[in-house]
DRENPA-3360 file (N, C-alpha, C; in nm, 2 decimals, always signed):
BEGIN
1 = MAERIKLI = -2.57/-2.05/-1.89/-2.61/-1.91/-1.87/-2.50/-1.83/-1.81 ~ -2.47/-1.72/-1.87/-2.36/-1.64/-1.83/-2.38/-1.58/-1.69 ~ -2.28/-1.59/-1.60/-2.30/-1.53/-1.47/-2.26/-1.39/-1.47 ~ -2.33/-1.31/-1.38/-2.30/-1.17/-1.37/-2.21/-1.15/-1.24 ~ -2.10/-1.08/-1.26/-2.01/-1.07/-1.15/-1.96/-0.93/-1.12 ~ -1.89/-0.92/-1.00/-1.82/-0.79/-0.97/-1.67/-0.82/-0.98 ~ -1.61/-0.72/-1.03/-1.46/-0.72/-1.04/-1.40/-0.61/-0.95 ~ -1.31/-0.65/-0.86/-1.25/-0.55/-0.77/-1.10/-0.54/-0.80;
9 = ADSGSTKT = -1.05/-0.42/-0.81/-0.91/-0.40/-0.84/-0.84/-0.33/-0.73 ~ -0.72/-0.38/-0.68/-0.64/-0.31/-0.59/-0.51/-0.29/-0.67 ~ -0.48/-0.16/-0.71/-0.38/-0.13/-0.80/-0.27/-0.04/-0.75 ~ -0.15/-0.07/-0.78/-0.04/+0.02/-0.76/+0.03/+0.04/-0.89 ~ +0.14/+0.11/-0.89/+0.21/+0.14/-1.01/+0.29/+0.02/-1.06 ~ +0.31/-0.08/-0.98/+0.39/-0.20/-1.02/+0.30/-0.31/-1.06 ~ +0.19/-0.34/-0.98/+0.10/-0.45/-1.01/-0.04/-0.42/-0.97 ~ -0.13/-0.49/-1.03/-0.27/-0.48/-0.99/-0.33/-0.62/-0.96;
17 = DWGLLGTG = -0.39/-0.63/-0.85/-0.46/-0.75/-0.81/-0.61/-0.74/-0.84 ~ -0.67/-0.83/-0.91/-0.81/-0.83/-0.95/-0.88/-0.95/-0.88 ~ -0.98/-0.91/-0.80/-1.07/-1.01/-0.73/-1.20/-1.03/-0.80 ~ -1.25/-1.15/-0.81/-1.37/-1.18/-0.88/-1.48/-1.22/-0.78 ~ -1.60/-1.16/-0.78/-1.71/-1.20/-0.70/-1.83/-1.24/-0.78 ~ -1.90/-1.35/-0.74/-2.02/-1.39/-0.81/-2.01/-1.52/-0.88 ~ -1.89/-1.59/-0.87/-1.87/-1.71/-0.94/-1.87/-1.83/-0.85 ~ -1.90/-1.81/-0.72/-1.90/-1.92/-0.62/-1.77/-1.92/-0.55;
25 = TSPIFRTQ = -1.66/-1.89/-0.62/-1.53/-1.87/-0.55/-1.48/-1.73/-0.57 ~ -1.37/-1.70/-0.51/-1.32/-1.56/-0.53/-1.17/-1.56/-0.57 ~ -1.15/-1.60/-0.70/-1.01/-1.61/-0.75/-0.95/-1.47/-0.76 ~ -0.82/-1.46/-0.75/-0.74/-1.34/-0.77/-0.66/-1.35/-0.89 ~ -0.66/-1.25/-0.98/-0.58/-1.24/-1.10/-0.48/-1.13/-1.09 ~ -0.38/-1.13/-1.17/-0.28/-1.02/-1.15/-0.24/-0.97/-1.29 ~ -0.23/-0.84/-1.30/-0.17/-0.77/-1.42/-0.07/-0.67/-1.38 ~ +0.00/-0.61/-1.48/+0.09/-0.50/-1.44/+0.01/-0.39/-1.38;
33 = GVSPYFQS = +0.08/-0.30/-1.32/+0.02/-0.19/-1.25/-0.04/-0.09/-1.34 ~ -0.13/-0.01/-1.29/-0.20/+0.10/-1.36/-0.17/+0.23/-1.29 ~ -0.11/+0.32/-1.37/-0.08/+0.45/-1.31/-0.12/+0.56/-1.41 ~ -0.23/+0.64/-1.38/-0.28/+0.74/-1.47/-0.18/+0.85/-1.49 ~ -0.07/+0.86/-1.40/+0.03/+0.96/-1.42/+0.12/+0.93/-1.55 ~ +0.13/+0.80/-1.57/+0.23/+0.75/-1.68/+0.16/+0.68/-1.79 ~ +0.03/+0.65/-1.78/-0.03/+0.57/-1.89/-0.16/+0.65/-1.94 ~ -0.18/+0.64/-2.07/-0.30/+0.69/-2.13/-0.42/+0.60/-2.11;
41 = AEQIKAIL = -0.54/+0.64/-2.14/-0.66/+0.56/-2.14/-0.64/+0.44/-2.23 ~ -0.58/+0.46/-2.35/-0.56/+0.35/-2.44/-0.46/+0.25/-2.39 ~ -0.36/+0.29/-2.32/-0.26/+0.20/-2.27/-0.32/+0.12/-2.15 ~ -0.41/+0.18/-2.07/-0.47/+0.11/-1.96/-0.57/+0.01/-2.02 ~ -0.65/+0.05/-2.12/-0.74/-0.04/-2.19/-0.66/-0.16/-2.24 ~ -0.54/-0.14/-2.30/-0.46/-0.25/-2.36/-0.42/-0.35/-2.25 ~ -0.39/-0.30/-2.13/-0.36/-0.39/-2.01/-0.48/-0.48/-1.98 ~ -0.60/-0.42/-1.98/-0.72/-0.49/-1.95/-0.75/-0.60/-2.05;
49 = VEELLPQL = -0.74/-0.56/-2.18/-0.77/-0.65/-2.29/-0.67/-0.76/-2.31 ~ -0.54/-0.72/-2.30/-0.43/-0.82/-2.33/-0.39/-0.90/-2.21 ~ -0.40/-0.85/-2.09/-0.35/-0.92/-1.97/-0.47/-0.98/-1.88 ~ -0.58/-0.90/-1.86/-0.68/-0.94/-1.77/-0.78/-1.03/-1.84 ~ -0.84/-0.99/-1.95/-0.95/-1.07/-2.01/-0.91/-1.21/-2.04 ~ -0.79/-1.24/-2.09/-0.75/-1.38/-2.11/-0.75/-1.47/-1.99 ~ -0.74/-1.41/-1.87/-0.74/-1.48/-1.75/-0.88/-1.51/-1.69 ~ -0.98/-1.43/-1.73/-1.12/-1.44/-1.68/-1.19/-1.55/-1.75;
57 = PADISVEA = -1.29/-1.62/-1.67/-1.37/-1.72/-1.74/-1.45/-1.66/-1.85 ~ -1.46/-1.74/-1.96/-1.52/-1.68/-2.08/-1.67/-1.66/-2.08 ~ -1.74/-1.73/-1.98/-1.89/-1.72/-1.98/-1.94/-1.63/-1.88 ~ -1.87/-1.52/-1.84/-1.92/-1.43/-1.74/-1.95/-1.29/-1.80 ~ -2.04/-1.22/-1.74/-2.08/-1.09/-1.77/-2.05/-1.00/-1.66 ~ -1.96/-0.90/-1.67/-1.92/-0.82/-1.56/-2.03/-0.71/-1.54 ~ -2.08/-0.72/-1.42/-2.19/-0.63/-1.38/-2.14/-0.50/-1.32 ~ -2.02/-0.51/-1.24/-1.97/-0.39/-1.18/-1.82/-0.40/-1.17;
65 = VYFYGTGL = -1.75/-0.29/-1.18/-1.60/-0.28/-1.16/-1.57/-0.18/-1.05 ~ -1.51/-0.22/-0.95/-1.46/-0.13/-0.84/-1.31/-0.12/-0.84 ~ -1.26/-0.01/-0.88/-1.12/+0.01/-0.90/-1.06/+0.10/-0.80 ~ -0.96/+0.05/-0.72/-0.89/+0.13/-0.62/-0.74/+0.14/-0.66 ~ -0.69/+0.26/-0.68/-0.55/+0.27/-0.73/-0.48/+0.40/-0.69 ~ -0.35/+0.40/-0.73/-0.26/+0.51/-0.70/-0.29/+0.63/-0.79 ~ -0.27/+0.75/-0.74/-0.28/+0.87/-0.82/-0.42/+0.91/-0.85 ~ -0.52/+0.86/-0.78/-0.66/+0.88/-0.81/-0.73/+0.98/-0.72;
73 = AQQKNTEL = -0.65/+1.06/-0.65/-0.71/+1.17/-0.57/-0.75/+1.28/-0.67 ~ -0.69/+1.29/-0.78/-0.71/+1.39/-0.88/-0.83/+1.35/-0.98 ~ -0.92/+1.44/-1.00/-1.04/+1.41/-1.08/-1.00/+1.37/-1.22 ~ -0.91/+1.44/-1.28/-0.87/+1.41/-1.42/-0.82/+1.26/-1.43 ~ -0.74/+1.22/-1.33/-0.69/+1.08/-1.33/-0.80/+0.98/-1.32 ~ -0.90/+1.01/-1.23/-1.02/+0.93/-1.21/-1.09/+0.91/-1.34 ~ -1.11/+1.02/-1.41/-1.19/+1.02/-1.53/-1.11/+0.94/-1.64 ~ -0.98/+0.95/-1.64/-0.90/+0.87/-1.74/-0.92/+0.72/-1.72;
81 = VTAAIKNV = -0.91/+0.68/-1.59/-0.92/+0.53/-1.56/-1.06/+0.48/-1.59 ~ -1.16/+0.57/-1.55/-1.30/+0.53/-1.57/-1.32/+0.51/-1.72 ~ -1.27/+0.60/-1.80/-1.29/+0.59/-1.95/-1.23/+0.46/-2.00 ~ -1.11/+0.42/-1.95/-1.05/+0.30/-2.00/-1.13/+0.18/-1.97 ~ -1.18/+0.17/-1.84/-1.26/+0.06/-1.80/-1.39/+0.05/-1.88 ~ -1.45/+0.17/-1.90/-1.58/+0.18/-1.98/-1.56/+0.13/-2.12 ~ -1.44/+0.14/-2.18/-1.42/+0.09/-2.31/-1.42/-0.06/-2.32 ~ -1.39/-0.12/-2.21/-1.39/-0.27/-2.20/-1.52/-0.33/-2.16;
89 = WPAAEIEV = -1.58/-0.26/-2.06/-1.71/-0.31/-2.01/-1.81/-0.19/-2.01 ~ -1.86/-0.16/-2.13/-1.95/-0.04/-2.14/-2.08/-0.05/-2.06 ~ -2.13/-0.17/-2.03/-2.26/-0.18/-1.96/-2.24/-0.19/-1.81 ~ -2.12/-0.19/-1.76/-2.10/-0.22/-1.62/-2.11/-0.09/-1.54 ~ -2.15/-0.11/-1.41/-2.14/+0.00/-1.31/-1.99/+0.01/-1.28 ~ -1.94/+0.14/-1.28/-1.79/+0.16/-1.25/-1.77/+0.26/-1.14 ~ -1.69/+0.22/-1.05/-1.65/+0.31/-0.94/-1.50/+0.31/-0.93 ~ -1.44/+0.43/-0.94/-1.29/+0.45/-0.93/-1.26/+0.53/-0.81;
97 = QHDLMGAA = -1.18/+0.48/-0.72/-1.14/+0.55/-0.60/-0.99/+0.54/-0.58 ~ -0.93/+0.63/-0.50/-0.79/+0.62/-0.47/-0.76/+0.51/-0.37 ~ -0.64/+0.47/-0.36/-0.60/+0.35/-0.28/-0.63/+0.37/-0.13 ~ -0.63/+0.49/-0.08/-0.66/+0.52/+0.06/-0.81/+0.48/+0.09 ~ -0.90/+0.51/+0.00/-1.04/+0.47/+0.02/-1.05/+0.31/+0.02 ~ -0.97/+0.25/-0.07/-0.97/+0.11/-0.07/-0.92/+0.05/+0.06 ~ -0.81/+0.11/+0.12/-0.76/+0.06/+0.25/-0.87/+0.08/+0.35 ~ -0.94/+0.20/+0.35/-1.04/+0.23/+0.46/-1.15/+0.13/+0.45;
105 = RALCGRQE = -1.20/+0.10/+0.33/-1.31/+0.01/+0.31/-1.27/-0.14/+0.35 ~ -1.15/-0.17/+0.31/-1.10/-0.30/+0.34/-1.08/-0.33/+0.49 ~ -1.03/-0.22/+0.56/-0.99/-0.24/+0.70/-1.11/-0.21/+0.79 ~ -1.19/-0.12/+0.76/-1.30/-0.07/+0.85/-1.44/-0.12/+0.81 ~ -1.45/-0.16/+0.68/-1.59/-0.20/+0.63/-1.68/-0.08/+0.63 ~ -1.79/-0.10/+0.71/-1.88/+0.01/+0.72/-1.89/+0.07/+0.86 ~ -1.77/+0.05/+0.93/-1.76/+0.11/+1.07/-1.65/+0.22/+1.06 ~ -1.66/+0.31/+1.16/-1.56/+0.41/+1.17/-1.42/+0.36/+1.21;
113 = GIASILGT = -1.31/+0.42/+1.18/-1.18/+0.38/+1.22/-1.07/+0.46/+1.16 ~ -0.95/+0.44/+1.21/-0.83/+0.50/+1.15/-0.77/+0.40/+1.06 ~ -0.76/+0.43/+0.93/-0.70/+0.33/+0.84/-0.56/+0.39/+0.79 ~ -0.46/+0.30/+0.80/-0.33/+0.34/+0.77/-0.27/+0.24/+0.67 ~ -0.19/+0.30/+0.57/-0.12/+0.22/+0.48/+0.03/+0.23/+0.51 ~ +0.10/+0.12/+0.53/+0.24/+0.11/+0.56/+0.30/+0.01/+0.46 ~ +0.34/+0.06/+0.34/+0.40/-0.02/+0.24/+0.52/+0.05/+0.19 ~ +0.54/+0.06/+0.06/+0.66/+0.13/+0.01/+0.65/+0.28/+0.06;
121 = GSNSCYYD = +0.53/+0.33/+0.06/+0.50/+0.46/+0.11/+0.41/+0.45/+0.23 ~ +0.36/+0.56/+0.29/+0.27/+0.55/+0.40/+0.16/+0.66/+0.38 ~ +0.05/+0.63/+0.44/-0.07/+0.72/+0.44/-0.16/+0.68/+0.55 ~ -0.26/+0.77/+0.58/-0.35/+0.74/+0.68/-0.47/+0.83/+0.67 ~ -0.58/+0.79/+0.74/-0.70/+0.87/+0.73/-0.79/+0.83/+0.85 ~ -0.89/+0.93/+0.88/-1.00/+0.89/+0.97/-1.12/+0.87/+0.88 ~ -1.18/+0.75/+0.89/-1.29/+0.71/+0.80/-1.42/+0.69/+0.89 ~ -1.53/+0.75/+0.85/-1.65/+0.75/+0.94/-1.74/+0.63/+0.91;
129 = GTNIIKNN = -1.70/+0.54/+0.82/-1.78/+0.42/+0.78/-1.84/+0.44/+0.64 ~ -1.83/+0.56/+0.59/-1.88/+0.59/+0.46/-1.77/+0.68/+0.38 ~ -1.72/+0.78/+0.44/-1.63/+0.87/+0.38/-1.50/+0.89/+0.46 ~ -1.40/+0.93/+0.38/-1.28/+0.98/+0.45/-1.30/+1.12/+0.50 ~ -1.29/+1.14/+0.63/-1.32/+1.27/+0.68/-1.20/+1.35/+0.70 ~ -1.09/+1.29/+0.74/-0.96/+1.36/+0.77/-0.85/+1.28/+0.70 ~ -0.75/+1.34/+0.65/-0.64/+1.28/+0.59/-0.52/+1.37/+0.61 ~ -0.42/+1.32/+0.69/-0.30/+1.40/+0.71/-0.22/+1.40/+0.58;
137 = PGLGYVLG = -0.18/+1.51/+0.53/-0.12/+1.51/+0.40/+0.01/+1.43/+0.39 ~ +0.02/+1.35/+0.28/+0.14/+1.27/+0.25/+0.24/+1.36/+0.18 ~ +0.36/+1.35/+0.22/+0.47/+1.44/+0.16/+0.57/+1.36/+0.08 ~ +0.54/+1.23/+0.05/+0.63/+1.16/-0.03/+0.76/+1.12/+0.05 ~ +0.84/+1.04/-0.02/+0.95/+0.97/+0.05/+1.06/+1.07/+0.09 ~ +1.07/+1.19/+0.02/+1.18/+1.28/+0.05/+1.15/+1.36/+0.19 ~ +1.03/+1.41/+0.20/+0.99/+1.49/+0.32/+0.91/+1.41/+0.42 ~ +0.85/+1.30/+0.38/+0.76/+1.23/+0.47/+0.77/+1.08/+0.46;
145 = DEGSGAYL = +0.65/+1.01/+0.44/+0.64/+0.86/+0.43/+0.69/+0.80/+0.56 ~ +0.68/+0.86/+0.67/+0.72/+0.80/+0.80/+0.67/+0.66/+0.82 ~ +0.75/+0.57/+0.86/+0.71/+0.43/+0.89/+0.70/+0.34/+0.77 ~ +0.73/+0.40/+0.65/+0.71/+0.32/+0.53/+0.84/+0.24/+0.50 ~ +0.83/+0.15/+0.39/+0.95/+0.08/+0.35/+1.06/+0.17/+0.31 ~ +1.03/+0.28/+0.24/+1.13/+0.37/+0.19/+1.19/+0.44/+0.31 ~ +1.11/+0.48/+0.41/+1.16/+0.55/+0.53/+1.25/+0.46/+0.61 ~ +1.21/+0.34/+0.63/+1.29/+0.24/+0.71/+1.42/+0.20/+0.63;
153 = GKKVLQYY = +1.40/+0.19/+0.50/+1.52/+0.15/+0.42/+1.62/+0.26/+0.42 ~ +1.58/+0.39/+0.42/+1.67/+0.50/+0.43/+1.75/+0.50/+0.56 ~ +1.68/+0.46/+0.67/+1.75/+0.45/+0.80/+1.85/+0.34/+0.79 ~ +1.83/+0.23/+0.73/+1.93/+0.12/+0.71/+2.05/+0.18/+0.64 ~ +2.03/+0.25/+0.54/+2.14/+0.30/+0.46/+2.22/+0.41/+0.55 ~ +2.15/+0.49/+0.62/+2.22/+0.58/+0.71/+2.30/+0.51/+0.81 ~ +2.25/+0.41/+0.87/+2.33/+0.33/+0.97/+2.45/+0.27/+0.91 ~ +2.43/+0.22/+0.79/+2.55/+0.16/+0.72/+2.65/+0.26/+0.68;
161 = LYNTFDDD = +2.61/+0.37/+0.61/+2.70/+0.47/+0.56/+2.77/+0.55/+0.67 ~ +2.70/+0.57/+0.79/+2.76/+0.64/+0.90/+2.84/+0.55/+0.99 ~ +2.85/+0.42/+0.95/+2.93/+0.33/+1.03/+2.87/+0.31/+1.17 ~ +2.73/+0.31/+1.18/+2.67/+0.29/+1.31/+2.65/+0.14/+1.34 ~ +2.64/+0.06/+1.23/+2.63/-0.08/+1.25/+2.75/-0.14/+1.32 ~ +2.74/-0.24/+1.40/+2.85/-0.31/+1.45/+2.91/-0.40/+1.34 ~ +3.02/-0.46/+1.37/+3.09/-0.54/+1.27/+3.00/-0.65/+1.22 ~ +2.93/-0.72/+1.31/+2.84/-0.83/+1.27/+2.73/-0.78/+1.17;
169 = LRSRFEYK = +2.66/-0.67/+1.20/+2.56/-0.62/+1.11/+2.62/-0.57/+0.98 ~ +2.73/-0.50/+0.99/+2.80/-0.45/+0.87/+2.83/-0.56/+0.77 ~ +2.89/-0.67/+0.83/+2.92/-0.78/+0.74/+2.80/-0.85/+0.68 ~ +2.69/-0.86/+0.76/+2.56/-0.91/+0.70/+2.51/-0.82/+0.59 ~ +2.52/-0.69/+0.61/+2.47/-0.60/+0.51/+2.55/-0.61/+0.38 ~ +2.68/-0.62/+0.39/+2.77/-0.62/+0.27/+2.75/-0.76/+0.20 ~ +2.72/-0.86/+0.28/+2.70/-0.99/+0.21/+2.57/-0.99/+0.13 ~ +2.46/-0.93/+0.19/+2.33/-0.93/+0.12/+2.33/-0.82/+0.01;
177 = YPTNKDEI = +2.40/-0.71/+0.03/+2.39/-0.60/-0.07/+2.54/-0.57/-0.11 ~ +2.59/-0.63/-0.22/+2.72/-0.60/-0.27/+2.72/-0.46/-0.34 ~ +2.73/-0.35/-0.26/+2.72/-0.22/-0.31/+2.82/-0.13/-0.25 ~ +2.82/+0.00/-0.28/+2.91/+0.09/-0.21/+2.85/+0.23/-0.21 ~ +2.91/+0.32/-0.14/+2.86/+0.46/-0.12/+2.82/+0.52/-0.25 ~ +2.91/+0.52/-0.35/+2.88/+0.59/-0.48/+2.76/+0.53/-0.55 ~ +2.75/+0.40/-0.55/+2.63/+0.34/-0.61/+2.50/+0.37/-0.54 ~ +2.51/+0.37/-0.41/+2.39/+0.41/-0.33/+2.34/+0.55/-0.36;
185 = LENVYRKP = +2.44/+0.64/-0.36/+2.40/+0.78/-0.38/+2.35/+0.80/-0.53 ~ +2.41/+0.73/-0.62/+2.36/+0.73/-0.76/+2.22/+0.69/-0.77 ~ +2.18/+0.58/-0.70/+2.05/+0.53/-0.71/+1.95/+0.62/-0.64 ~ +1.99/+0.68/-0.53/+1.90/+0.77/-0.45/+1.88/+0.90/-0.52 ~ +1.99/+0.96/-0.57/+1.98/+1.10/-0.62/+1.97/+1.12/-0.77 ~ +2.00/+1.02/-0.85/+2.00/+1.03/-0.99/+1.91/+0.94/-1.07 ~ +1.88/+0.83/-1.02/+1.80/+0.73/-1.09/+1.66/+0.74/-1.05 ~ +1.57/+0.70/-1.14/+1.42/+0.70/-1.11/+1.38/+0.60/-1.01;
193 = LANRYLAG = +1.26/+0.62/-0.95/+1.20/+0.52/-0.86/+1.29/+0.50/-0.73 ~ +1.35/+0.61/-0.68/+1.43/+0.60/-0.56/+1.36/+0.55/-0.44 ~ +1.23/+0.57/-0.43/+1.15/+0.52/-0.32/+1.15/+0.37/-0.32 ~ +1.13/+0.31/-0.44/+1.14/+0.16/-0.44/+1.27/+0.11/-0.41 ~ +1.38/+0.18/-0.45/+1.51/+0.14/-0.42/+1.54/+0.14/-0.27 ~ +1.49/+0.25/-0.21/+1.51/+0.26/-0.06/+1.43/+0.15/+0.01 ~ +1.31/+0.13/-0.03/+1.22/+0.03/+0.03/+1.28/-0.11/+0.02 ~ +1.37/-0.14/-0.08/+1.43/-0.27/-0.10/+1.52/-0.30/+0.02;
201 = FATFLSEN = +1.57/-0.21/+0.10/+1.66/-0.23/+0.21/+1.58/-0.26/+0.34 ~ +1.45/-0.25/+0.33/+1.37/-0.28/+0.45/+1.37/-0.43/+0.48 ~ +1.39/-0.51/+0.38/+1.40/-0.66/+0.41/+1.51/-0.69/+0.50 ~ +1.62/-0.61/+0.50/+1.73/-0.64/+0.59/+1.68/-0.63/+0.74 ~ +1.58/-0.55/+0.76/+1.53/-0.54/+0.90/+1.46/-0.66/+0.94 ~ +1.37/-0.72/+0.85/+1.29/-0.84/+0.89/+1.39/-0.96/+0.91 ~ +1.50/-0.96/+0.84/+1.59/-1.07/+0.84/+1.68/-1.07/+0.96 ~ +1.69/-0.96/+1.03/+1.78/-0.94/+1.14/+1.72/-0.89/+1.27;
209 = RQHFLIEN = +1.59/-0.93/+1.29/+1.52/-0.90/+1.41/+1.60/-0.94/+1.54 ~ +1.57/-0.88/+1.65/+1.63/-0.91/+1.78/+1.77/-0.84/+1.80 ~ +1.83/-0.80/+1.69/+1.95/-0.72/+1.71/+1.91/-0.58/+1.76 ~ +1.97/-0.53/+1.87/+1.92/-0.40/+1.93/+1.92/-0.29/+1.83 ~ +2.02/-0.28/+1.74/+2.02/-0.17/+1.64/+1.90/-0.18/+1.54 ~ +1.87/-0.30/+1.50/+1.76/-0.32/+1.41/+1.63/-0.29/+1.48 ~ +1.61/-0.33/+1.60/+1.49/-0.30/+1.68/+1.48/-0.15/+1.70 ~ +1.59/-0.08/+1.72/+1.59/+0.07/+1.73/+1.54/+0.13/+1.61;
217 = ILEDGLND = +1.59/+0.09/+1.49/+1.54/+0.15/+1.36/+1.39/+0.13/+1.35 ~ +1.34/+0.01/+1.37/+1.20/-0.02/+1.36/+1.11/+0.05/+1.46 ~ +1.15/+0.05/+1.58/+1.07/+0.12/+1.68/+1.07/+0.27/+1.66 ~ +1.19/+0.33/+1.62/+1.19/+0.48/+1.60/+1.11/+0.51/+1.47 ~ +1.13/+0.43/+1.36/+1.06/+0.46/+1.24/+0.91/+0.45/+1.25 ~ +0.86/+0.35/+1.31/+0.72/+0.33/+1.33/+0.66/+0.43/+1.43 ~ +0.74/+0.47/+1.53/+0.70/+0.57/+1.63/+0.69/+0.71/+1.56 ~ +0.78/+0.73/+1.46/+0.77/+0.86/+1.38/+0.63/+0.86/+1.31;
225 = FFFSHIYK = +0.58/+0.75/+1.26/+0.45/+0.74/+1.19/+0.34/+0.78/+1.29 ~ +0.35/+0.72/+1.41/+0.25/+0.75/+1.51/+0.25/+0.90/+1.55 ~ +0.37/+0.95/+1.57/+0.38/+1.09/+1.61/+0.34/+1.19/+1.50 ~ +0.37/+1.16/+1.37/+0.34/+1.25/+1.26/+0.20/+1.24/+1.21 ~ +0.14/+1.12/+1.23/+0.01/+1.09/+1.16/-0.10/+1.05/+1.26 ~ -0.08/+0.94/+1.33/-0.18/+0.89/+1.42/-0.22/+0.99/+1.52 ~ -0.12/+1.06/+1.58/-0.15/+1.16/+1.68/-0.23/+1.28/+1.63 ~ -0.23/+1.30/+1.50/-0.30/+1.41/+1.45/-0.46/+1.39/+1.44;
233 = YRESWTTA = -0.50/+1.27/+1.47/-0.64/+1.24/+1.47/-0.69/+1.22/+1.61 ~ -0.77/+1.31/+1.66/-0.82/+1.30/+1.80/-0.90/+1.17/+1.81 ~ -0.96/+1.12/+1.70/-1.04/+1.00/+1.70/-0.95/+0.87/+1.73 ~ -0.82/+0.89/+1.72/-0.73/+0.77/+1.75/-0.74/+0.72/+1.89 ~ -0.79/+0.80/+1.98/-0.80/+0.75/+2.12/-0.94/+0.68/+2.15 ~ -1.03/+0.69/+2.05/-1.17/+0.64/+2.07/-1.21/+0.54/+1.97 ~ -1.14/+0.52/+1.86/-1.18/+0.42/+1.76/-1.05/+0.34/+1.72 ~ -1.08/+0.23/+1.66/-0.97/+0.13/+1.64/-0.87/+0.18/+1.53;
241 = LHFTGGIA = -0.74/+0.15/+1.55/-0.64/+0.18/+1.45/-0.61/+0.05/+1.37 ~ -0.64/+0.06/+1.24/-0.62/-0.05/+1.15/-0.50/-0.02/+1.05 ~ -0.43/-0.13/+1.00/-0.32/-0.11/+0.92/-0.32/-0.21/+0.80 ~ -0.27/-0.17/+0.69/-0.24/-0.26/+0.58/-0.11/-0.23/+0.51 ~ -0.06/-0.33/+0.44/+0.07/-0.31/+0.37/+0.18/-0.40/+0.42 ~ +0.28/-0.42/+0.34/+0.39/-0.52/+0.38/+0.46/-0.48/+0.51 ~ +0.49/-0.35/+0.53/+0.56/-0.31/+0.65/+0.47/-0.34/+0.77 ~ +0.34/-0.30/+0.76/+0.25/-0.32/+0.87/+0.24/-0.47/+0.90;
249 = WHFQDILK = +0.23/-0.56/+0.80/+0.22/-0.70/+0.82/+0.34/-0.76/+0.89 ~ +0.46/-0.73/+0.84/+0.58/-0.79/+0.89/+0.62/-0.74/+1.03 ~ +0.58/-0.62/+1.07/+0.62/-0.56/+1.19/+0.50/-0.52/+1.28 ~ +0.39/-0.61/+1.27/+0.27/-0.58/+1.34/+0.29/-0.59/+1.49 ~ +0.39/-0.67/+1.54/+0.42/-0.68/+1.68/+0.46/-0.54/+1.74 ~ +0.54/-0.47/+1.66/+0.58/-0.33/+1.71/+0.46/-0.24/+1.71 ~ +0.38/-0.25/+1.61/+0.26/-0.16/+1.60/+0.17/-0.19/+1.73 ~ +0.16/-0.31/+1.76/+0.08/-0.35/+1.88/+0.14/-0.29/+2.01;
257 = ELCELYEL = +0.27/-0.30/+2.02/+0.34/-0.25/+2.13/+0.33/-0.10/+2.15 ~ +0.33/-0.03/+2.03/+0.31/+0.12/+2.03/+0.17/+0.15/+2.07 ~ +0.07/+0.08/+2.02/-0.07/+0.10/+2.06/-0.08/+0.08/+2.22 ~ -0.02/-0.02/+2.27/-0.03/-0.05/+2.41/+0.04/+0.06/+2.49 ~ +0.16/+0.10/+2.44/+0.24/+0.21/+2.51/+0.16/+0.34/+2.52 ~ +0.09/+0.37/+2.41/+0.02/+0.50/+2.41/-0.13/+0.49/+2.44 ~ -0.17/+0.37/+2.48/-0.31/+0.34/+2.52/-0.40/+0.37/+2.41 ~ -0.37/+0.32/+2.29/-0.46/+0.34/+2.17/-0.52/+0.21/+2.13;
265 = PMGKVLRT = -0.64/+0.21/+2.08/-0.71/+0.08/+2.05/-0.66/+0.02/+1.92 ~ -0.59/-0.09/+1.93/-0.54/-0.16/+1.81/-0.65/-0.24/+1.74 ~ -0.65/-0.22/+1.61/-0.75/-0.30/+1.53/-0.68/-0.41/+1.45 ~ -0.73/-0.43/+1.32/-0.68/-0.54/+1.24/-0.56/-0.50/+1.16 ~ -0.49/-0.60/+1.11/-0.37/-0.58/+1.02/-0.39/-0.67/+0.90 ~ -0.39/-0.61/+0.78/-0.41/-0.69/+0.66/-0.28/-0.68/+0.57 ~ -0.23/-0.79/+0.52/-0.11/-0.78/+0.43/-0.14/-0.69/+0.31 ~ -0.26/-0.72/+0.25/-0.31/-0.64/+0.13/-0.45/-0.61/+0.16;
273 = PMDGLLEY = -0.51/-0.51/+0.09/-0.65/-0.48/+0.11/-0.75/-0.58/+0.04 ~ -0.70/-0.67/-0.04/-0.79/-0.74/-0.13/-0.90/-0.82/-0.05 ~ -0.85/-0.90/+0.05/-0.95/-0.98/+0.12/-1.06/-0.89/+0.18 ~ -1.02/-0.78/+0.24/-1.12/-0.69/+0.30/-1.21/-0.63/+0.19 ~ -1.16/-0.60/+0.08/-1.24/-0.54/-0.03/-1.34/-0.64/-0.09 ~ -1.30/-0.76/-0.10/-1.39/-0.87/-0.14/-1.50/-0.88/-0.04 ~ -1.47/-0.87/+0.09/-1.58/-0.88/+0.19/-1.67/-0.76/+0.18 ~ -1.61/-0.64/+0.16/-1.69/-0.52/+0.16/-1.79/-0.52/+0.04;
281 = HR = -1.75/-0.57/-0.07/-1.83/-0.57/-0.19/-1.91/-0.70/-0.21 ~ -1.90/-0.79/-0.12/-1.97/-0.92/-0.14/-2.12/-0.91/-0.14;
% end
């Protein structure tokens, strides 16, 4: 007899993780990313049919699809993704939400809290256990994204190009990244996906912890996130602060130190929202 299941998606523009509920286990599948800014409903449907369906067990019937992704704060984008999913599973219950709601549900469940994303970009909100009540506006990697991979990577490049690194760090940087000023500026100002390019330099920080200049970059960059975002929610002093994303995961010790410094209640840290989303929809 075919099992009826729930399918949960945590999607970015690069990749989508799909979690399966209702089969006894909770396997995770992966496809390319879904971005309604760059893909049509037909192209998104093709990803589901060609990449996801072959990975799923053949004897299941999808009862519900919960999709959390980038670019879904706009109604037209939500409708486009919903239509694509409906074409593949016409009888399923479908809910399409933006990634910040996914982070809030994954981190807070059905309790109130401050949910923050610290990945390639950054975002945050106050969530009351059901809805996102407050969201400090994200300004993207040029004007904002404080504390993100792109923001921290930009600091690494500034330290390198301004000759702020000492000889040891400079030689480590040049060994890891055989590049030069012209190539860096070309990638930042002329080529697409500059935010991902910048975020690629954040790994230099995790590989060189304990050097005082590296710790300065991390502490200043994450403190900028607290000052520009966390401080804007008066609820930050009375409810737990939760974080998800690669930057949050790798540098959670600094997040904890900042919470202790400012006497803010530290909550949980998840590398990705998927485990929390599976628990939320279980």
